[in-house]
PDB file of N, CA, C, O and CB in Angstrom:
ATOM      1  N   MET A   1      26.286 -57.723 -15.022  1.00  0.00           N
ATOM      2  CA  MET A   1      25.399 -56.579 -15.117  1.00  0.00           C
ATOM      3  C   MET A   1      23.985 -57.023 -14.721  1.00  0.00           C
ATOM      4  O   MET A   1      23.452 -57.967 -15.305  1.00  0.00           O
ATOM      5  CB  MET A   1      25.420 -55.972 -16.557  1.00  0.00           C
ATOM      6  N   PRO A   2      23.378 -56.356 -13.740  1.00  0.00           N
ATOM      7  CA  PRO A   2      22.025 -56.749 -13.310  1.00  0.00           C
ATOM      8  C   PRO A   2      20.981 -56.371 -14.358  1.00  0.00           C
ATOM      9  O   PRO A   2      21.194 -55.447 -15.143  1.00  0.00           O
ATOM     10  CB  PRO A   2      21.676 -56.088 -11.963  1.00  0.00           C
ATOM     11  N   PRO A   3      19.860 -57.079 -14.373  1.00  0.00           N
ATOM     12  CA  PRO A   3      18.807 -56.739 -15.343  1.00  0.00           C
ATOM     13  C   PRO A   3      18.223 -55.361 -15.013  1.00  0.00           C
ATOM     14  O   PRO A   3      18.290 -54.923 -13.864  1.00  0.00           O
ATOM     15  CB  PRO A   3      17.680 -57.824 -15.343  1.00  0.00           C
ATOM     16  N   PRO A   4      17.652 -54.674 -16.008  1.00  0.00           N
ATOM     17  CA  PRO A   4      17.082 -53.361 -15.749  1.00  0.00           C
ATOM     18  C   PRO A   4      15.886 -53.433 -14.795  1.00  0.00           C
ATOM     19  O   PRO A   4      15.133 -54.407 -14.799  1.00  0.00           O
ATOM     20  CB  PRO A   4      16.664 -52.714 -17.057  1.00  0.00           C
ATOM     21  N   ILE A   5      15.726 -52.406 -13.993  1.00  0.00           N
ATOM     22  CA  ILE A   5      14.593 -52.314 -13.068  1.00  0.00           C
ATOM     23  C   ILE A   5      13.339 -52.013 -13.880  1.00  0.00           C
ATOM     24  O   ILE A   5      13.370 -51.122 -14.729  1.00  0.00           O
ATOM     25  CB  ILE A   5      14.834 -51.211 -11.972  1.00  0.00           C
ATOM     26  N   PRO A   6      12.231 -52.730 -13.650  1.00  0.00           N
ATOM     27  CA  PRO A   6      11.002 -52.382 -14.375  1.00  0.00           C
ATOM     28  C   PRO A   6      10.475 -51.029 -13.901  1.00  0.00           C
ATOM     29  O   PRO A   6      10.246 -50.823 -12.709  1.00  0.00           O
ATOM     30  CB  PRO A   6       9.921 -53.479 -14.182  1.00  0.00           C
ATOM     31  N   ILE A   7      10.285 -50.113 -14.850  1.00  0.00           N
ATOM     32  CA  ILE A   7       9.807 -48.767 -14.556  1.00  0.00           C
ATOM     33  C   ILE A   7       8.556 -48.539 -15.389  1.00  0.00           C
ATOM     34  O   ILE A   7       8.518 -48.893 -16.567  1.00  0.00           O
ATOM     35  CB  ILE A   7      10.905 -47.679 -14.857  1.00  0.00           C
ATOM     36  N   TYR A   8       7.534 -47.950 -14.782  1.00  0.00           N
ATOM     37  CA  TYR A   8       6.268 -47.699 -15.467  1.00  0.00           C
ATOM     38  C   TYR A   8       5.922 -46.221 -15.405  1.00  0.00           C
ATOM     39  O   TYR A   8       6.360 -45.500 -14.509  1.00  0.00           O
ATOM     40  CB  TYR A   8       5.138 -48.539 -14.849  1.00  0.00           C
ATOM     41  N   LEU A   9       5.126 -45.781 -16.376  1.00  0.00           N
ATOM     42  CA  LEU A   9       4.624 -44.405 -16.336  1.00  0.00           C
ATOM     43  C   LEU A   9       3.847 -44.193 -15.049  1.00  0.00           C
ATOM     44  O   LEU A   9       3.172 -45.104 -14.569  1.00  0.00           O
ATOM     45  CB  LEU A   9       3.731 -44.095 -17.571  1.00  0.00           C
ATOM     46  N   GLU A  10       3.939 -43.017 -14.499  1.00  0.00           N
ATOM     47  CA  GLU A  10       3.247 -42.609 -13.274  1.00  0.00           C
ATOM     48  C   GLU A  10       3.801 -43.249 -12.009  1.00  0.00           C
ATOM     49  O   GLU A  10       3.178 -43.139 -10.953  1.00  0.00           O
ATOM     50  CB  GLU A  10       1.797 -42.937 -13.389  1.00  0.00           C
ATOM     51  N   ASP A  11       4.958 -43.918 -12.078  1.00  0.00           N
ATOM     52  CA  ASP A  11       5.616 -44.382 -10.848  1.00  0.00           C
ATOM     53  C   ASP A  11       5.991 -43.152 -10.028  1.00  0.00           C
ATOM     54  O   ASP A  11       6.415 -42.138 -10.581  1.00  0.00           O
ATOM     55  CB  ASP A  11       6.890 -45.264 -11.165  1.00  0.00           C
ATOM     56  N   LEU A  12       5.836 -43.244  -8.726  1.00  0.00           N
ATOM     57  CA  LEU A  12       6.267 -42.184  -7.814  1.00  0.00           C
ATOM     58  C   LEU A  12       7.489 -42.730  -7.089  1.00  0.00           C
ATOM     59  O   LEU A  12       7.408 -43.743  -6.394  1.00  0.00           O
ATOM     60  CB  LEU A  12       5.112 -41.754  -6.796  1.00  0.00           C
ATOM     61  N   VAL A  13       8.638 -42.043  -7.257  1.00  0.00           N
ATOM     62  CA  VAL A  13       9.896 -42.542  -6.706  1.00  0.00           C
ATOM     63  C   VAL A  13      10.538 -41.511  -5.786  1.00  0.00           C
ATOM     64  O   VAL A  13      10.326 -40.306  -5.922  1.00  0.00           O
ATOM     65  CB  VAL A  13      10.862 -42.915  -7.833  1.00  0.00           C
ATOM     66  N   GLN A  14      11.326 -42.021  -4.848  1.00  0.00           N
ATOM     67  CA  GLN A  14      12.120 -41.154  -3.995  1.00  0.00           C
ATOM     68  C   GLN A  14      13.562 -41.291  -4.459  1.00  0.00           C
ATOM     69  O   GLN A  14      14.075 -42.401  -4.599  1.00  0.00           O
ATOM     70  CB  GLN A  14      11.957 -41.520  -2.468  1.00  0.00           C
ATOM     71  N   MET A  15      14.214 -40.156  -4.698  1.00  0.00           N
ATOM     72  CA  MET A  15      15.603 -40.171  -5.154  1.00  0.00           C
ATOM     73  C   MET A  15      16.532 -40.021  -3.952  1.00  0.00           C
ATOM     74  O   MET A  15      16.114 -39.554  -2.893  1.00  0.00           O
ATOM     75  CB  MET A  15      15.861 -39.042  -6.192  1.00  0.00           C
ATOM     76  N   ARG A  16      17.797 -40.420  -4.120  1.00  0.00           N
ATOM     77  CA  ARG A  16      18.762 -40.381  -3.021  1.00  0.00           C
ATOM     78  C   ARG A  16      19.064 -38.955  -2.556  1.00  0.00           C
ATOM     79  O   ARG A  16      19.164 -38.705  -1.355  1.00  0.00           O
ATOM     80  CB  ARG A  16      20.050 -41.062  -3.444  1.00  0.00           C
ATOM     81  N   LYS A  17      19.210 -38.022  -3.494  1.00  0.00           N
ATOM     82  CA  LYS A  17      19.516 -36.640  -3.135  1.00  0.00           C
ATOM     83  C   LYS A  17      18.297 -35.762  -3.414  1.00  0.00           C
ATOM     84  O   LYS A  17      17.602 -35.972  -4.407  1.00  0.00           O
ATOM     85  CB  LYS A  17      20.756 -36.123  -3.917  1.00  0.00           C
ATOM     86  N   PRO A  18      18.032 -34.784  -2.550  1.00  0.00           N
ATOM     87  CA  PRO A  18      16.891 -33.896  -2.798  1.00  0.00           C
ATOM     88  C   PRO A  18      17.158 -32.933  -3.953  1.00  0.00           C
ATOM     89  O   PRO A  18      18.308 -32.615  -4.257  1.00  0.00           O
ATOM     90  CB  PRO A  18      16.558 -33.105  -1.535  1.00  0.00           C
ATOM     91  N   HIS A  19      16.093 -32.480  -4.585  1.00  0.00           N
ATOM     92  CA  HIS A  19      16.156 -31.481  -5.643  1.00  0.00           C
ATOM     93  C   HIS A  19      16.510 -30.141  -5.008  1.00  0.00           C
ATOM     94  O   HIS A  19      16.426 -30.008  -3.787  1.00  0.00           O
ATOM     95  CB  HIS A  19      14.805 -31.396  -6.430  1.00  0.00           C
ATOM     96  N   ALA A  20      16.896 -29.164  -5.784  1.00  0.00           N
ATOM     97  CA  ALA A  20      17.252 -27.840  -5.270  1.00  0.00           C
ATOM     98  C   ALA A  20      16.097 -27.180  -4.505  1.00  0.00           C
ATOM     99  O   ALA A  20      16.324 -26.375  -3.602  1.00  0.00           O
ATOM    100  CB  ALA A  20      17.686 -26.940  -6.418  1.00  0.00           C
ATOM    101  N   CYS A  21      14.856 -27.529  -4.876  1.00  0.00           N
ATOM    102  CA  CYS A  21      13.681 -26.962  -4.200  1.00  0.00           C
ATOM    103  C   CYS A  21      13.433 -27.621  -2.845  1.00  0.00           C
ATOM    104  O   CYS A  21      12.615 -27.137  -2.063  1.00  0.00           O
ATOM    105  CB  CYS A  21      12.441 -27.113  -5.081  1.00  0.00           C
ATOM    106  N   GLY A  22      14.128 -28.713  -2.564  1.00  0.00           N
ATOM    107  CA  GLY A  22      13.963 -29.412  -1.296  1.00  0.00           C
ATOM    108  C   GLY A  22      13.167 -30.703  -1.399  1.00  0.00           C
ATOM    109  O   GLY A  22      13.173 -31.509  -0.469  1.00  0.00           O
ATOM    110  N   GLY A  23      12.479 -30.912  -2.527  1.00  0.00           N
ATOM    111  CA  GLY A  23      11.681 -32.131  -2.714  1.00  0.00           C
ATOM    112  C   GLY A  23      12.542 -33.301  -3.147  1.00  0.00           C
ATOM    113  O   GLY A  23      13.528 -33.122  -3.862  1.00  0.00           O
ATOM    114  N   ASP A  24      12.171 -34.507  -2.714  1.00  0.00           N
ATOM    115  CA  ASP A  24      12.923 -35.693  -3.136  1.00  0.00           C
ATOM    116  C   ASP A  24      12.026 -36.738  -3.784  1.00  0.00           C
ATOM    117  O   ASP A  24      12.472 -37.854  -4.050  1.00  0.00           O
ATOM    118  CB  ASP A  24      13.646 -36.306  -1.948  1.00  0.00           C
ATOM    119  N   THR A  25      10.761 -36.390  -4.041  1.00  0.00           N
ATOM    120  CA  THR A  25       9.853 -37.328  -4.710  1.00  0.00           C
ATOM    121  C   THR A  25       9.597 -36.855  -6.138  1.00  0.00           C
ATOM    122  O   THR A  25       9.408 -35.667  -6.397  1.00  0.00           O
ATOM    123  CB  THR A  25       8.510 -37.461  -3.926  1.00  0.00           C
ATOM    124  N   TRP A  26       9.596 -37.809  -7.045  1.00  0.00           N
ATOM    125  CA  TRP A  26       9.472 -37.529  -8.475  1.00  0.00           C
ATOM    126  C   TRP A  26       8.480 -38.502  -9.093  1.00  0.00           C
ATOM    127  O   TRP A  26       8.355 -39.639  -8.640  1.00  0.00           O
ATOM    128  CB  TRP A  26      10.848 -37.626  -9.185  1.00  0.00           C
ATOM    129  N   ARG A  27       7.762 -38.049 -10.144  1.00  0.00           N
ATOM    130  CA  ARG A  27       6.824 -38.895 -10.872  1.00  0.00           C
ATOM    131  C   ARG A  27       7.367 -39.113 -12.284  1.00  0.00           C
ATOM    132  O   ARG A  27       7.774 -38.164 -12.954  1.00  0.00           O
ATOM    133  CB  ARG A  27       5.394 -38.256 -10.910  1.00  0.00           C
ATOM    134  N   VAL A  28       7.370 -40.379 -12.732  1.00  0.00           N
ATOM    135  CA  VAL A  28       7.866 -40.737 -14.066  1.00  0.00           C
ATOM    136  C   VAL A  28       6.823 -40.327 -15.107  1.00  0.00           C
ATOM    137  O   VAL A  28       5.650 -40.682 -14.995  1.00  0.00           O
ATOM    138  CB  VAL A  28       8.174 -42.274 -14.163  1.00  0.00           C
ATOM    139  N   PHE A  29       7.266 -39.568 -16.127  1.00  0.00           N
ATOM    140  CA  PHE A  29       6.337 -39.157 -17.186  1.00  0.00           C
ATOM    141  C   PHE A  29       6.794 -39.597 -18.571  1.00  0.00           C
ATOM    142  O   PHE A  29       6.038 -39.453 -19.532  1.00  0.00           O
ATOM    143  CB  PHE A  29       6.165 -37.652 -17.167  1.00  0.00           C
ATOM    144  N   ARG A  30       8.015 -40.134 -18.704  1.00  0.00           N
ATOM    145  CA  ARG A  30       8.513 -40.567 -20.006  1.00  0.00           C
ATOM    146  C   ARG A  30       9.412 -41.781 -19.818  1.00  0.00           C
ATOM    147  O   ARG A  30      10.226 -41.827 -18.896  1.00  0.00           O
ATOM    148  CB  ARG A  30       9.279 -39.421 -20.723  1.00  0.00           C
ATOM    149  N   LEU A  31       9.255 -42.767 -20.704  1.00  0.00           N
ATOM    150  CA  LEU A  31      10.080 -43.985 -20.668  1.00  0.00           C
ATOM    151  C   LEU A  31      10.855 -44.118 -21.963  1.00  0.00           C
ATOM    152  O   LEU A  31      10.465 -43.570 -22.994  1.00  0.00           O
ATOM    153  CB  LEU A  31       9.208 -45.244 -20.433  1.00  0.00           C
ATOM    154  N   GLY A  32      11.935 -44.837 -21.901  1.00  0.00           N
ATOM    155  CA  GLY A  32      12.766 -45.068 -23.077  1.00  0.00           C
ATOM    156  C   GLY A  32      14.207 -45.172 -22.637  1.00  0.00           C
ATOM    157  O   GLY A  32      14.482 -45.562 -21.503  1.00  0.00           O
ATOM    158  N   ALA A  33      15.147 -44.824 -23.529  1.00  0.00           N
ATOM    159  CA  ALA A  33      16.556 -44.821 -23.153  1.00  0.00           C
ATOM    160  C   ALA A  33      16.796 -43.775 -22.073  1.00  0.00           C
ATOM    161  O   ALA A  33      17.643 -43.951 -21.197  1.00  0.00           O
ATOM    162  CB  ALA A  33      17.454 -44.549 -24.383  1.00  0.00           C
ATOM    163  N   GLU A  34      16.035 -42.680 -22.147  1.00  0.00           N
ATOM    164  CA  GLU A  34      16.055 -41.657 -21.110  1.00  0.00           C
ATOM    165  C   GLU A  34      14.738 -41.720 -20.344  1.00  0.00           C
ATOM    166  O   GLU A  34      13.676 -41.925 -20.931  1.00  0.00           O
ATOM    167  CB  GLU A  34      16.284 -40.237 -21.719  1.00  0.00           C
ATOM    168  N   ILE A  35      14.819 -41.543 -19.039  1.00  0.00           N
ATOM    169  CA  ILE A  35      13.638 -41.554 -18.189  1.00  0.00           C
ATOM    170  C   ILE A  35      13.305 -40.111 -17.846  1.00  0.00           C
ATOM    171  O   ILE A  35      14.154 -39.379 -17.337  1.00  0.00           O
ATOM    172  CB  ILE A  35      13.865 -42.412 -16.897  1.00  0.00           C
ATOM    173  N   GLY A  36      12.080 -39.700 -18.119  1.00  0.00           N
ATOM    174  CA  GLY A  36      11.634 -38.351 -17.775  1.00  0.00           C
ATOM    175  C   GLY A  36      10.948 -38.371 -16.432  1.00  0.00           C
ATOM    176  O   GLY A  36      10.029 -39.160 -16.210  1.00  0.00           O
ATOM    177  N   ILE A  37      11.391 -37.498 -15.520  1.00  0.00           N
ATOM    178  CA  ILE A  37      10.778 -37.418 -14.196  1.00  0.00           C
ATOM    179  C   ILE A  37      10.399 -35.971 -13.896  1.00  0.00           C
ATOM    180  O   ILE A  37      11.046 -35.035 -14.367  1.00  0.00           O
ATOM    181  CB  ILE A  37      11.739 -37.970 -13.106  1.00  0.00           C
ATOM    182  N   ARG A  38       9.341 -35.803 -13.106  1.00  0.00           N
ATOM    183  CA  ARG A  38       8.853 -34.477 -12.741  1.00  0.00           C
ATOM    184  C   ARG A  38       8.845 -34.366 -11.218  1.00  0.00           C
ATOM    185  O   ARG A  38       8.304 -35.237 -10.536  1.00  0.00           O
ATOM    186  CB  ARG A  38       7.425 -34.216 -13.332  1.00  0.00           C
ATOM    187  N   CYS A  39       9.439 -33.308 -10.684  1.00  0.00           N
ATOM    188  CA  CYS A  39       9.472 -33.081  -9.239  1.00  0.00           C
ATOM    189  C   CYS A  39       8.046 -32.815  -8.766  1.00  0.00           C
ATOM    190  O   CYS A  39       7.336 -32.007  -9.364  1.00  0.00           O
ATOM    191  CB  CYS A  39      10.422 -31.887  -8.868  1.00  0.00           C
ATOM    192  N   THR A  40       7.626 -33.485  -7.703  1.00  0.00           N
ATOM    193  CA  THR A  40       6.261 -33.303  -7.207  1.00  0.00           C
ATOM    194  C   THR A  40       6.126 -32.024  -6.384  1.00  0.00           C
ATOM    195  O   THR A  40       5.008 -31.606  -6.085  1.00  0.00           O
ATOM    196  CB  THR A  40       5.840 -34.506  -6.366  1.00  0.00           C
ATOM    197  N   THR A  41       7.240 -31.396  -6.014  1.00  0.00           N
ATOM    198  CA  THR A  41       7.201 -30.167  -5.232  1.00  0.00           C
ATOM    199  C   THR A  41       7.107 -28.936  -6.130  1.00  0.00           C
ATOM    200  O   THR A  41       6.235 -28.090  -5.935  1.00  0.00           O
ATOM    201  CB  THR A  41       8.434 -30.072  -4.340  1.00  0.00           C
ATOM    202  N   CYS A  42       8.013 -28.832  -7.125  1.00  0.00           N
ATOM    203  CA  CYS A  42       8.067 -27.623  -7.958  1.00  0.00           C
ATOM    204  C   CYS A  42       7.668 -27.859  -9.414  1.00  0.00           C
ATOM    205  O   CYS A  42       7.634 -26.911 -10.198  1.00  0.00           O
ATOM    206  CB  CYS A  42       9.454 -27.047  -7.918  1.00  0.00           C
ATOM    207  N   GLU A  43       7.363 -29.114  -9.797  1.00  0.00           N
ATOM    208  CA  GLU A  43       6.930 -29.479 -11.158  1.00  0.00           C
ATOM    209  C   GLU A  43       8.034 -29.360 -12.215  1.00  0.00           C
ATOM    210  O   GLU A  43       7.729 -29.367 -13.408  1.00  0.00           O
ATOM    211  CB  GLU A  43       5.769 -28.608 -11.563  1.00  0.00           C
ATOM    212  N   ARG A  44       9.302 -29.250 -11.815  1.00  0.00           N
ATOM    213  CA  ARG A  44      10.411 -29.185 -12.767  1.00  0.00           C
ATOM    214  C   ARG A  44      10.573 -30.540 -13.435  1.00  0.00           C
ATOM    215  O   ARG A  44      10.451 -31.571 -12.774  1.00  0.00           O
ATOM    216  CB  ARG A  44      11.731 -28.759 -12.064  1.00  0.00           C
ATOM    217  N   LYS A  45      10.848 -30.555 -14.749  1.00  0.00           N
ATOM    218  CA  LYS A  45      11.049 -31.797 -15.490  1.00  0.00           C
ATOM    219  C   LYS A  45      12.540 -32.014 -15.723  1.00  0.00           C
ATOM    220  O   LYS A  45      13.282 -31.073 -16.005  1.00  0.00           O
ATOM    221  CB  LYS A  45      10.281 -31.769 -16.838  1.00  0.00           C
ATOM    222  N   VAL A  46      12.965 -33.272 -15.600  1.00  0.00           N
ATOM    223  CA  VAL A  46      14.363 -33.644 -15.803  1.00  0.00           C
ATOM    224  C   VAL A  46      14.402 -34.946 -16.595  1.00  0.00           C
ATOM    225  O   VAL A  46      13.586 -35.839 -16.368  1.00  0.00           O
ATOM    226  CB  VAL A  46      15.118 -33.792 -14.437  1.00  0.00           C
ATOM    227  N   LEU A  47      15.353 -35.053 -17.526  1.00  0.00           N
ATOM    228  CA  LEU A  47      15.586 -36.297 -18.255  1.00  0.00           C
ATOM    229  C   LEU A  47      16.895 -36.897 -17.767  1.00  0.00           C
ATOM    230  O   LEU A  47      17.915 -36.211 -17.712  1.00  0.00           O
ATOM    231  CB  LEU A  47      15.620 -36.057 -19.800  1.00  0.00           C
ATOM    232  N   LEU A  48      16.868 -38.174 -17.413  1.00  0.00           N
ATOM    233  CA  LEU A  48      18.057 -38.892 -16.967  1.00  0.00           C
ATOM    234  C   LEU A  48      18.243 -40.140 -17.815  1.00  0.00           C
ATOM    235  O   LEU A  48      17.271 -40.784 -18.211  1.00  0.00           O
ATOM    236  CB  LEU A  48      17.954 -39.261 -15.468  1.00  0.00           C
ATOM    237  N   GLN A  49      19.497 -40.474 -18.090  1.00  0.00           N
ATOM    238  CA  GLN A  49      19.769 -41.755 -18.736  1.00  0.00           C
ATOM    239  C   GLN A  49      19.242 -42.850 -17.818  1.00  0.00           C
ATOM    240  O   GLN A  49      19.272 -42.701 -16.597  1.00  0.00           O
ATOM    241  CB  GLN A  49      21.306 -41.944 -19.031  1.00  0.00           C
ATOM    242  N   ARG A  50      18.761 -43.944 -18.391  1.00  0.00           N
ATOM    243  CA  ARG A  50      18.199 -45.037 -17.590  1.00  0.00           C
ATOM    244  C   ARG A  50      19.204 -45.526 -16.538  1.00  0.00           C
ATOM    245  O   ARG A  50      18.830 -45.746 -15.386  1.00  0.00           O
ATOM    246  CB  ARG A  50      17.779 -46.207 -18.504  1.00  0.00           C
ATOM    247  N   SER A  51      20.460 -45.695 -16.920  1.00  0.00           N
ATOM    248  CA  SER A  51      21.473 -46.186 -15.970  1.00  0.00           C
ATOM    249  C   SER A  51      21.662 -45.193 -14.817  1.00  0.00           C
ATOM    250  O   SER A  51      21.810 -45.601 -13.665  1.00  0.00           O
ATOM    251  CB  SER A  51      22.826 -46.425 -16.693  1.00  0.00           C
ATOM    252  N   GLU A  52      21.657 -43.910 -15.123  1.00  0.00           N
ATOM    253  CA  GLU A  52      21.786 -42.874 -14.089  1.00  0.00           C
ATOM    254  C   GLU A  52      20.571 -42.895 -13.158  1.00  0.00           C
ATOM    255  O   GLU A  52      20.712 -42.802 -11.938  1.00  0.00           O
ATOM    256  CB  GLU A  52      21.941 -41.472 -14.736  1.00  0.00           C
ATOM    257  N   PHE A  53      19.379 -43.020 -13.747  1.00  0.00           N
ATOM    258  CA  PHE A  53      18.144 -43.079 -12.961  1.00  0.00           C
ATOM    259  C   PHE A  53      18.175 -44.260 -11.990  1.00  0.00           C
ATOM    260  O   PHE A  53      17.819 -44.118 -10.820  1.00  0.00           O
ATOM    261  CB  PHE A  53      16.919 -43.188 -13.891  1.00  0.00           C
ATOM    262  N   GLU A  54      18.601 -45.422 -12.483  1.00  0.00           N
ATOM    263  CA  GLU A  54      18.637 -46.625 -11.643  1.00  0.00           C
ATOM    264  C   GLU A  54      19.644 -46.483 -10.501  1.00  0.00           C
ATOM    265  O   GLU A  54      19.435 -47.044  -9.425  1.00  0.00           O
ATOM    266  CB  GLU A  54      18.982 -47.853 -12.491  1.00  0.00           C
ATOM    267  N   ARG A  55      20.728 -45.746 -10.718  1.00  0.00           N
ATOM    268  CA  ARG A  55      21.707 -45.520  -9.648  1.00  0.00           C
ATOM    269  C   ARG A  55      21.175 -44.547  -8.599  1.00  0.00           C
ATOM    270  O   ARG A  55      21.436 -44.717  -7.408  1.00  0.00           O
ATOM    271  CB  ARG A  55      23.020 -44.987 -10.233  1.00  0.00           C
ATOM    272  N   ARG A  56      20.421 -43.516  -9.041  1.00  0.00           N
ATOM    273  CA  ARG A  56      19.966 -42.460  -8.133  1.00  0.00           C
ATOM    274  C   ARG A  56      18.692 -42.782  -7.359  1.00  0.00           C
ATOM    275  O   ARG A  56      18.388 -42.120  -6.367  1.00  0.00           O
ATOM    276  CB  ARG A  56      19.750 -41.218  -8.906  1.00  0.00           C
ATOM    277  N   ILE A  57      17.950 -43.786  -7.798  1.00  0.00           N
ATOM    278  CA  ILE A  57      16.675 -44.089  -7.151  1.00  0.00           C
ATOM    279  C   ILE A  57      16.915 -44.702  -5.767  1.00  0.00           C
ATOM    280  O   ILE A  57      17.806 -45.533  -5.593  1.00  0.00           O
ATOM    281  CB  ILE A  57      15.834 -45.049  -8.029  1.00  0.00           C
ATOM    282  N   LYS A  58      16.127 -44.292  -4.808  1.00  0.00           N
ATOM    283  CA  LYS A  58      16.221 -44.831  -3.450  1.00  0.00           C
ATOM    284  C   LYS A  58      15.138 -45.880  -3.225  1.00  0.00           C
ATOM    285  O   LYS A  58      15.424 -46.982  -2.756  1.00  0.00           O
ATOM    286  CB  LYS A  58      16.100 -43.701  -2.404  1.00  0.00           C
ATOM    287  N   ARG A  59      13.872 -45.531  -3.565  1.00  0.00           N
ATOM    288  CA  ARG A  59      12.782 -46.498  -3.411  1.00  0.00           C
ATOM    289  C   ARG A  59      11.572 -46.043  -4.223  1.00  0.00           C
ATOM    290  O   ARG A  59      11.452 -44.878  -4.602  1.00  0.00           O
ATOM    291  CB  ARG A  59      12.401 -46.669  -1.915  1.00  0.00           C
ATOM    292  N   PHE A  60      10.680 -47.004  -4.476  1.00  0.00           N
ATOM    293  CA  PHE A  60       9.403 -46.707  -5.121  1.00  0.00           C
ATOM    294  C   PHE A  60       8.392 -46.395  -4.027  1.00  0.00           C
ATOM    295  O   PHE A  60       8.240 -47.178  -3.089  1.00  0.00           O
ATOM    296  CB  PHE A  60       8.919 -47.900  -6.022  1.00  0.00           C
ATOM    297  N   ILE A  61       7.706 -45.276  -4.129  1.00  0.00           N
ATOM    298  CA  ILE A  61       6.694 -44.894  -3.146  1.00  0.00           C
ATOM    299  C   ILE A  61       5.329 -45.418  -3.584  1.00  0.00           C
ATOM    300  O   ILE A  61       4.553 -45.918  -2.770  1.00  0.00           O
ATOM    301  CB  ILE A  61       6.655 -43.354  -2.963  1.00  0.00           C
ATOM    302  N   GLU A  62       5.051 -45.298  -4.861  1.00  0.00           N
ATOM    303  CA  GLU A  62       3.749 -45.701  -5.401  1.00  0.00           C
ATOM    304  C   GLU A  62       3.964 -46.253  -6.805  1.00  0.00           C
ATOM    305  O   GLU A  62       4.677 -45.660  -7.615  1.00  0.00           O
ATOM    306  CB  GLU A  62       2.736 -44.499  -5.418  1.00  0.00           C
ATOM    307  N   ARG A  63       3.336 -47.401  -7.083  1.00  0.00           N
ATOM    308  CA  ARG A  63       3.428 -48.010  -8.403  1.00  0.00           C
ATOM    309  C   ARG A  63       2.040 -48.116  -8.997  1.00  0.00           C
ATOM    310  O   ARG A  63       1.085 -48.386  -8.270  1.00  0.00           O
ATOM    311  CB  ARG A  63       4.102 -49.400  -8.334  1.00  0.00           C
ATOM    312  N   PRO A  64       1.899 -47.910 -10.303  1.00  0.00           N
ATOM    313  CA  PRO A  64       0.588 -48.088 -10.925  1.00  0.00           C
ATOM    314  C   PRO A  64       0.200 -49.570 -10.938  1.00  0.00           C
ATOM    315  O   PRO A  64       1.035 -50.437 -10.679  1.00  0.00           O
ATOM    316  CB  PRO A  64       0.590 -47.520 -12.363  1.00  0.00           C
ATOM    317  N   GLN A  65      -1.035 -49.847 -11.230  1.00  0.00           N
ATOM    318  CA  GLN A  65      -1.479 -51.244 -11.346  1.00  0.00           C
ATOM    319  C   GLN A  65      -0.701 -51.912 -12.465  1.00  0.00           C
ATOM    320  O   GLN A  65      -0.168 -51.232 -13.343  1.00  0.00           O
ATOM    321  CB  GLN A  65      -3.018 -51.335 -11.612  1.00  0.00           C
ATOM    322  N   ALA A  66      -0.631 -53.233 -12.444  1.00  0.00           N
ATOM    323  CA  ALA A  66       0.113 -53.998 -13.446  1.00  0.00           C
ATOM    324  C   ALA A  66      -0.289 -53.574 -14.849  1.00  0.00           C
ATOM    325  O   ALA A  66      -1.472 -53.411 -15.148  1.00  0.00           O
ATOM    326  CB  ALA A  66      -0.120 -55.504 -13.260  1.00  0.00           C
ATOM    327  N   GLN A  67       0.704 -53.400 -15.699  1.00  0.00           N
ATOM    328  CA  GLN A  67       0.443 -52.928 -17.059  1.00  0.00           C
ATOM    329  C   GLN A  67       0.745 -53.998 -18.068  1.00  0.00           C
ATOM    330  O   GLN A  67       0.584 -53.777 -19.268  1.00  0.00           O
ATOM    331  CB  GLN A  67       1.256 -51.688 -17.364  1.00  0.00           C
TER     332      GLN A  67
END
């Protein structure tokens, strides 16, 4: 099992599949066992299990400064 990906608040990520609104970029707003992400196109909030989030992520677009 690979180690967990380091995720920080305000990370901007691109997901593998687009949201129903057509946007594929999301901003992280909650950390924990579930990761809260907000669509940057329509502002919809979604909670994903950390393992699900790590499978669906395509790449990091923007990362905050070291925390």
